[in-house]
DSSP file (Angstrom, degrees, kcal/mol; ACC not computed):
  #  RESIDUE AA STRUCTURE BP1 BP2  ACC     N-H-->O    O-->H-N    N-H-->O    O-->H-N    TCO  KAPPA ALPHA  PHI   PSI    X-CA   Y-CA   Z-CA
    1    1 A M              0   0    0      0, 0.0    25,-0.1     0, 0.0    24,-0.1   0.000 360.0 360.0 360.0-153.2  235.6  197.0  154.5
    2    2 A G        -     0   0    0      1,-0.0    25,-2.6    44,-0.0     2,-0.5  -0.325 360.0-123.6 -88.5 165.2  235.4  200.5  156.0
    3    3 A T  E     -a   27   0A   0     23,-0.2    44,-2.2    -2,-0.1    45,-1.6  -0.937  32.9-173.7-107.8 128.3  237.2  203.7  155.4
    4    4 A I  E     -ab  28  48A   0     23,-3.1    25,-2.2    -2,-0.5     2,-0.5  -0.958  15.8-158.8-129.4 138.0  238.8  205.2  158.5
    5    5 A L  E     -ab  29  49A   0     43,-2.2    45,-2.9    -2,-0.4     2,-0.5  -0.973   7.6-160.7-114.9 130.1  240.6  208.5  159.3
    6    6 A I  E     -ab  30  50A   0     23,-2.5    25,-2.4    -2,-0.5     2,-0.6  -0.953   5.1-172.1-109.8 121.9  243.0  208.7  162.2
    7    7 A I  E     +ab  31  51A   0     43,-3.2    45,-2.6    -2,-0.5     2,-0.3  -0.929  32.9 125.4-115.3 106.2  243.8  212.3  163.4
    8    8 A D        -     0   0    0     23,-2.2    25,-0.1    -2,-0.6    47,-0.1  -0.962  55.2-142.9-161.0 139.7  246.5  212.2  166.0
    9    9 A D  S    S+     0   0    0     45,-0.3     2,-1.1    -2,-0.3     3,-0.1   0.513  81.3  95.5 -84.8  -4.0  249.9  213.9  166.5
   10   10 A D     >  -     0   0    0      1,-0.2     4,-2.3     2,-0.1     5,-0.2  -0.753  58.5-170.6 -86.6  96.9  251.3  210.7  168.0
   11   11 A V  H  > S+     0   0    0     -2,-1.1     4,-2.5     1,-0.2    -1,-0.2   0.877  81.8  52.9 -59.5 -42.7  252.9  209.2  164.9
   12   12 A A  H  > S+     0   0    0      1,-0.2     4,-2.2     2,-0.2    -1,-0.2   0.916 110.3  47.6 -61.8 -43.5  253.7  205.8  166.5
   13   13 A L  H  > S+     0   0    0      1,-0.2     4,-2.8     2,-0.2     5,-0.2   0.917 110.8  52.2 -63.3 -43.3  250.1  205.4  167.7
   14   14 A C  H  X S+     0   0    0     -4,-2.3     4,-2.9     1,-0.2    -2,-0.2   0.917 110.2  48.4 -57.5 -44.9  248.8  206.3  164.2
   15   15 A Q  H  X S+     0   0    0     -4,-2.5     4,-2.4     2,-0.2    -1,-0.2   0.901 111.8  48.3 -65.5 -41.4  251.1  203.7  162.6
   16   16 A V  H  X S+     0   0    0     -4,-2.2     4,-2.3     2,-0.2     5,-0.2   0.948 115.1  44.9 -64.0 -48.5  250.0  201.0  165.1
   17   17 A L  H  X S+     0   0    0     -4,-2.8     4,-3.0     1,-0.2     5,-0.3   0.929 114.3  49.3 -60.5 -45.4  246.3  201.7  164.6
   18   18 A A  H  X S+     0   0    0     -4,-2.9     4,-2.7    -5,-0.2     5,-0.3   0.895 110.5  50.9 -62.3 -40.5  246.7  202.0  160.8
   19   19 A R  H  X S+     0   0    0     -4,-2.4     4,-2.1    -5,-0.2    -1,-0.2   0.936 115.3  41.5 -63.0 -46.6  248.6  198.7  160.7
   20   20 A H  H  X S+     0   0    0     -4,-2.3     4,-1.0     2,-0.2    -2,-0.2   0.925 119.2  43.2 -69.4 -44.3  246.0  196.8  162.7
   21   21 A L  H  <>S+     0   0    0     -4,-3.0     5,-2.1    -5,-0.2     3,-0.4   0.905 115.7  48.8 -68.8 -40.5  243.0  198.4  161.0
   22   22 A G  H ><5S+     0   0    0     -4,-2.7     3,-1.7    -5,-0.3    -1,-0.2   0.887 107.5  55.8 -64.1 -38.6  244.5  198.0  157.6
   23   23 A G  H 3<5S+     0   0    0     -4,-2.1    -1,-0.2     1,-0.3    -2,-0.2   0.754 102.5  56.8 -64.4 -24.1  245.4  194.4  158.4
   24   24 A A  T 3<5S-     0   0    0     -4,-1.0    -1,-0.3    -3,-0.4    -2,-0.2   0.396 129.4 -97.0 -87.2   2.5  241.7  193.8  159.1
   25   25 A G  T < 5S+     0   0    0     -3,-1.7    -3,-0.2     1,-0.3     2,-0.2   0.475  79.8 133.5  99.9   3.0  240.8  195.0  155.6
   26   26 A H      < -     0   0    0     -5,-2.1     2,-0.6   -25,-0.1    -1,-0.3  -0.553  57.7-122.7 -85.6 151.6  240.0  198.7  156.3
   27   27 A Q  E     -a    3   0A   0    -25,-2.6   -23,-3.1    -2,-0.2     2,-0.4  -0.849  37.0-168.0 -90.3 124.3  241.3  201.6  154.2
   28   28 A V  E     -a    4   0A   0     -2,-0.6     2,-0.3   -25,-0.2   -23,-0.2  -0.944  15.6-178.5-123.4 134.0  243.1  203.9  156.6
   29   29 A Q  E     -a    5   0A   0    -25,-2.2   -23,-2.5    -2,-0.4     2,-0.3  -0.927  14.7-149.0-123.0 154.7  244.4  207.5  156.2
   30   30 A M  E     -a    6   0A   0     -2,-0.3     2,-0.3   -25,-0.2   -23,-0.2  -0.917  12.8-176.0-126.7 149.6  246.2  209.5  158.8
   31   31 A A  E     -a    7   0A   0    -25,-2.4   -23,-2.2    -2,-0.3     3,-0.0  -0.992  19.7-149.4-141.2 143.9  246.5  213.2  159.7
   32   32 A A  S    S+     0   0    0     -2,-0.3     2,-0.3   -25,-0.2   -25,-0.1   0.595  79.1   7.2 -90.2 -12.4  248.7  214.8  162.3
   33   33 A D  S  > S-     0   0    0     22,-0.1     4,-2.6   -25,-0.1     5,-0.2  -0.937  83.5 -91.0-157.0 176.8  246.4  217.8  163.1
   34   34 A L  H  > S+     0   0    0     22,-0.4     4,-3.1    -2,-0.3     5,-0.3   0.793 118.0  61.3 -69.6 -27.7  242.9  219.2  162.5
   35   35 A L  H  > S+     0   0    0      2,-0.2     4,-1.6     1,-0.2    -1,-0.2   0.964 113.3  35.6 -62.0 -50.7  244.1  221.2  159.5
   36   36 A Q  H  > S+     0   0    0      2,-0.2     4,-2.1     1,-0.2    -2,-0.2   0.920 119.9  50.1 -66.6 -44.4  245.1  218.1  157.6
   37   37 A G  H  X S+     0   0    0     -4,-2.6     4,-2.5     1,-0.2    -2,-0.2   0.907 109.2  50.7 -62.6 -43.2  242.2  216.1  159.0
   38   38 A G  H  X S+     0   0    0     -4,-3.1     4,-1.5     2,-0.2    -1,-0.2   0.889 108.6  52.2 -62.1 -40.0  239.7  218.7  158.1
   39   39 A A  H  X S+     0   0    0     -4,-1.6     4,-1.0    -5,-0.3    -1,-0.2   0.918 111.8  46.3 -62.1 -43.3  241.0  218.8  154.5
   40   40 A L  H  X S+     0   0    0     -4,-2.1     4,-2.8     1,-0.2     3,-0.4   0.894 109.5  54.7 -66.0 -39.2  240.7  215.0  154.2
   41   41 A L  H  < S+     0   0    0     -4,-2.5    29,-2.7     1,-0.2    -1,-0.2   0.788 106.8  50.8 -66.8 -27.2  237.2  215.1  155.7
   42   42 A R  H  < S+     0   0    0     -4,-1.5    -1,-0.2    27,-0.2    -2,-0.2   0.743 117.8  39.2 -79.7 -22.6  236.0  217.6  153.1
   43   43 A K  H  < S+     0   0    0     -4,-1.0     2,-0.3    -3,-0.4    -2,-0.2   0.821 117.4  40.4 -93.3 -36.2  237.4  215.4  150.2
   44   44 A H  S  < S-     0   0    0     -4,-2.8     2,-0.6    -5,-0.1    26,-0.4  -0.884  71.5-128.5-123.5 145.5  236.6  211.9  151.3
   45   45 A A        -     0   0    0     -2,-0.3     2,-0.3    24,-0.1    26,-0.2  -0.833  31.1-170.2 -91.2 119.8  233.7  210.2  153.0
   46   46 A Y        -     0   0    0     24,-0.7   -42,-0.2    -2,-0.6    26,-0.1  -0.820  24.5-153.5-108.1 148.8  234.8  208.1  156.0
   47   47 A E  S    S+     0   0    0    -44,-2.2    27,-2.2    -2,-0.3     2,-0.4   0.765  85.9  23.2 -86.1 -29.0  232.7  205.7  158.0
   48   48 A L  E     -bc   4  74A   0    -45,-1.6   -43,-2.2    25,-0.2     2,-0.5  -1.000  61.1-167.3-141.8 137.6  234.8  206.2  161.1
   49   49 A V  E     -bc   5  75A   0     25,-2.6    27,-3.3    -2,-0.4     2,-0.6  -0.989   4.9-164.2-125.0 122.3  237.0  209.0  162.4
   50   50 A Y  E     +bc   6  76A   0    -45,-2.9   -43,-3.2    -2,-0.5     2,-0.4  -0.928  19.9 177.7-100.4 124.8  239.4  208.5  165.4
   51   51 A C  E     -bc   7  77A   0     25,-2.9    27,-1.7    -2,-0.6     2,-0.2  -0.992  27.5-132.7-135.9 130.1  240.5  211.8  166.7
   52   52 A D  E     - c   0  78A   0    -45,-2.6    27,-0.2    -2,-0.4     3,-0.1  -0.540  12.8-145.0 -71.9 143.0  242.7  212.7  169.6
   53   53 A I  S    S+     0   0    0     25,-2.8     7,-3.0    -2,-0.2     2,-1.0   0.892  89.2  62.0 -76.4 -40.4  241.3  215.5  171.8
   54   54 A R  S    S+     0   0    0     24,-0.4   -45,-0.3     5,-0.2    -1,-0.2  -0.759  71.6 152.8 -92.0 101.0  244.7  217.0  172.6
   55   55 A L        -     0   0    0     -2,-1.0     2,-0.1     3,-0.2   -22,-0.1  -0.879  52.7 -91.9-122.7 155.6  246.1  218.1  169.3
   56   56 A P  S    S-     0   0    0      0, 0.0     2,-0.8     0, 0.0   -22,-0.4  -0.459 102.7  -2.3 -64.6 139.5  248.6  220.9  168.4
   57   57 A G  S    S+     0   0    0     -2,-0.1     2,-0.2   -24,-0.1    -2,-0.1  -0.722 129.4  31.6  83.6-112.2  246.8  224.1  167.6
   58   58 A E  S    S-     0   0    0     -2,-0.8   -24,-0.3     1,-0.1    -3,-0.2  -0.555  87.8-108.0 -86.1 144.1  243.1  223.4  167.7
   59   59 A S    >   -     0   0    0     -2,-0.2     3,-1.6     1,-0.1     4,-0.3  -0.331  24.6-119.9 -65.0 148.5  241.4  220.9  170.1
   60   60 A G  G >  S+     0   0    0     -7,-3.0     3,-1.7     1,-0.3     4,-0.3   0.770 110.2  72.0 -60.2 -25.7  240.1  217.8  168.5
   61   61 A L  G >  S+     0   0    0     -8,-0.4     3,-1.3     1,-0.3     4,-0.3   0.764  82.0  71.3 -63.1 -23.0  236.6  218.8  169.9
   62   62 A A  G X> S+     0   0    0     -3,-1.6     3,-1.5     1,-0.3     4,-0.5   0.737  81.6  74.1 -64.1 -20.9  236.6  221.5  167.2
   63   63 A L  G X4 S+     0   0    0     -3,-1.7     3,-1.1    -4,-0.3    -1,-0.3   0.851  86.9  61.5 -59.8 -33.9  236.1  218.7  164.7
   64   64 A L  G <4 S+     0   0    0     -3,-1.3    29,-0.5    -4,-0.3    -1,-0.3   0.655 103.4  50.4 -68.9 -14.0  232.5  218.3  165.9
   65   65 A Q  G <4 S+     0   0    0     -3,-1.5    -1,-0.2    -4,-0.3    -2,-0.2   0.514  85.0 109.0-100.0  -7.1  231.8  221.9  164.8
   66   66 A Q    <<  -     0   0    0     -3,-1.1     3,-0.2    -4,-0.5     2,-0.2  -0.423  50.7-162.0 -73.2 144.5  233.2  221.6  161.3
   67   67 A G        +     0   0    0      1,-0.2    -1,-0.1    -2,-0.1    -2,-0.1  -0.493  59.8  54.3-111.1-174.7  230.8  221.7  158.4
   68   68 A N        +     0   0    0      1,-0.2     2,-0.3    -2,-0.2    -1,-0.2   0.837  68.9 160.2  57.3  38.7  231.0  220.6  154.7
   69   69 A L        -     0   0    0     -3,-0.2     2,-0.7     2,-0.1   -27,-0.2  -0.675  46.2-117.0 -88.6 146.1  232.2  217.1  155.5
   70   70 A A  S    S-     0   0    0    -29,-2.7   -24,-0.7   -26,-0.4   -27,-0.1  -0.733  82.3 -15.2 -79.1 117.1  231.8  214.4  152.9
   71   71 A G  S    S-     0   0    0     -2,-0.7    -2,-0.1   -26,-0.2   -24,-0.1  -0.253  87.4 -81.4  83.4-174.7  229.4  211.8  154.5
   72   72 A E        -     0   0    0    -26,-0.1    18,-0.2    -2,-0.0    -1,-0.1  -0.714  52.3-169.6-130.7  79.4  228.4  211.4  158.1
   73   73 A P        -     0   0    0      0, 0.0    16,-2.1     0, 0.0     2,-0.5  -0.285  27.6-115.3 -72.9 154.8  231.2  209.6  159.9
   74   74 A L  E     -cD  48  88A   0    -27,-2.2   -25,-2.6    14,-0.2     2,-0.5  -0.790  36.8-148.8 -80.0 129.4  231.0  208.1  163.4
   75   75 A I  E     -cD  49  87A   0     12,-3.1    12,-2.7    -2,-0.5     2,-0.5  -0.907  15.8-172.6-111.1 125.5  233.6  210.1  165.4
   76   76 A I  E     -cD  50  86A   0    -27,-3.3   -25,-2.9    -2,-0.5     2,-0.4  -0.971   7.7-168.0-114.5 126.1  235.5  208.6  168.3
   77   77 A M  E     -cD  51  85A   0      8,-3.0     8,-2.1    -2,-0.5     2,-0.3  -0.928   3.8-173.0-117.7 139.5  237.6  210.9  170.3
   78   78 A M  E     -cD  52  84A   0    -27,-1.7   -25,-2.8    -2,-0.4   -24,-0.4  -0.933  14.2-168.3-129.5 152.5  240.2  209.9  172.9
   79   79 A R  E >> S- D   0  83A   0      4,-1.4     3,-2.3    -2,-0.3     4,-1.3  -0.872  80.8 -34.6-139.8 106.0  242.4  211.7  175.4
   80   80 A H  T 34 S-     0   0    0     -2,-0.3   -28,-0.0     1,-0.3    -2,-0.0   0.776 103.9 -76.4  54.0  30.3  245.1  209.6  177.0
   81   81 A F  T 34 S+     0   0    0      2,-0.2    -1,-0.3     1,-0.1     3,-0.1   0.677 124.4  91.9  56.2  19.0  242.8  206.5  176.9
   82   82 A K  T <4 S+     0   0    0     -3,-2.3     2,-0.4     1,-0.3    -2,-0.2   0.695  82.5  42.5-107.3 -30.6  240.9  208.0  179.9
   83   83 A T  E  <  -D   79   0A   0     -4,-1.3    -4,-1.4     2,-0.0     2,-0.4  -0.960  63.3-175.9-123.4 133.0  238.2  210.0  178.1
   84   84 A M  E     -D   78   0A   0     -2,-0.4     2,-0.4    -6,-0.2    -6,-0.2  -0.994   5.8-170.9-130.8 137.3  236.2  208.9  175.1
   85   85 A V  E     -D   77   0A   0     -8,-2.1    -8,-3.0    -2,-0.4     2,-0.5  -0.995   3.5-169.9-123.4 127.4  233.6  210.8  173.1
   86   86 A V  E     +D   76   0A   0     -2,-0.4     2,-0.4   -10,-0.2   -10,-0.2  -0.980  15.8 165.7-119.3 125.3  231.5  209.0  170.5
   87   87 A Q  E     -D   75   0A   0    -12,-2.7   -12,-3.1    -2,-0.5     2,-0.5  -0.995  34.8-136.3-144.2 131.6  229.4  211.3  168.3
   88   88 A R  E >   -D   74   0A   0     -2,-0.4     3,-2.0   -14,-0.2   -14,-0.2  -0.777  22.8-138.9 -82.8 127.8  227.6  210.7  165.0
   89   89 A F  T 3  S+     0   0    0    -16,-2.1    -1,-0.1    -2,-0.5   -15,-0.1   0.778  97.5  69.2 -63.9 -25.9  228.4  213.7  162.8
   90   90 A S  T 3  S+     0   0    0      1,-0.2    -1,-0.3   -18,-0.2   -16,-0.1   0.587  90.7  67.3 -70.0  -6.7  224.8  214.0  161.6
   91   91 A T  S <  S-     0   0    0     -3,-2.0    -1,-0.2     2,-0.0    -3,-0.1  -0.764  84.8-155.5-110.7  82.6  223.8  215.1  165.1
   92   92 A P        +     0   0    0      0, 0.0     2,-0.3     0, 0.0   -27,-0.1  -0.275  18.1 173.0 -65.0 142.1  225.5  218.5  165.4
   93   93 A I        -     0   0    0    -29,-0.5     2,-1.2    -4,-0.1     3,-0.2  -0.914  42.8-110.9-138.1 166.1  226.3  219.8  168.8
   94   94 A R    >   +     0   0    0     -2,-0.3     3,-1.2     1,-0.2     4,-0.4  -0.727  41.1 175.4 -97.4  82.4  228.2  222.7  170.2
   95   95 A A  G >  S+     0   0    0     -2,-1.2     3,-1.5     1,-0.3    -1,-0.2   0.839  70.0  62.6 -61.9 -36.4  231.1  220.7  171.6
   96   96 A A  G 3  S+     0   0    0      1,-0.3    -1,-0.3    -3,-0.2   -34,-0.1   0.780 106.5  46.3 -63.4 -24.7  233.2  223.6  172.7
   97   97 A S  G <  S+     0   0    0     -3,-1.2    -1,-0.3     2,-0.1    -2,-0.2   0.455 102.3  77.6 -96.6  -0.3  230.4  224.7  175.2
   98   98 A L  S <  S-     0   0    0     -3,-1.5     2,-0.1    -4,-0.4    -5,-0.0  -0.897  78.3-123.8-113.6 137.3  229.8  221.2  176.6
   99   99 A P    >>  -     0   0    0      0, 0.0     4,-1.5     0, 0.0     3,-1.3  -0.453  30.7-113.7 -71.0 152.5  231.9  219.3  179.2
  100  100 A V  H 3> S+     0   0    0      1,-0.3     4,-2.0     2,-0.2     5,-0.2   0.854 115.4  62.2 -57.4 -37.0  233.1  215.9  178.0
  101  101 A R  H 3> S+     0   0    0      1,-0.2     4,-0.7     2,-0.2    -1,-0.3   0.842 103.2  50.9 -60.4 -31.1  230.9  214.2  180.6
  102  102 A H  H X> S+     0   0    0     -3,-1.3     3,-0.8     1,-0.2     4,-0.8   0.902 106.8  53.2 -70.2 -41.2  227.9  215.7  178.9
  103  103 A L  H >< S+     0   0    0     -4,-1.5     3,-0.8     1,-0.3    -2,-0.2   0.867 103.9  57.3 -61.5 -36.2  229.0  214.4  175.5
  104  104 A L  H 3< S+     0   0    0     -4,-2.0    -1,-0.3     1,-0.2    -2,-0.2   0.771 101.5  56.7 -67.2 -25.0  229.4  210.9  176.9
  105  105 A K  H <<        0   0    0     -3,-0.8    -1,-0.2    -4,-0.7    -2,-0.2   0.712 360.0 360.0 -79.1 -20.1  225.7  210.9  178.0
  106  106 A Q    <<        0   0    0     -3,-0.8    -1,-0.2    -4,-0.8    -2,-0.1   0.484 360.0 360.0 -76.9 360.0  224.4  211.6  174.5
């Protein structure tokens, strides 16, 4: 099945998502912040990246500006299950300058 990266500082949520996705046959890796997540994204090609927007240090939206990623993953970003951003990495945008409502329209 697919390869998935979960970037979230909520350990319990990461474990629940990883258990369910892994149980469905996907290979899942986890990172607690963008530093760890970015390192994994440069080493491995993922089909899907789930990333929390509110992370310690840098915002999850900064992920959309990173370059040198292995592959072109579909990126899903969440914030308290109220806001969702879905972005294909091969379509670069300047996320830091765009409000989330604009990202949802693309």
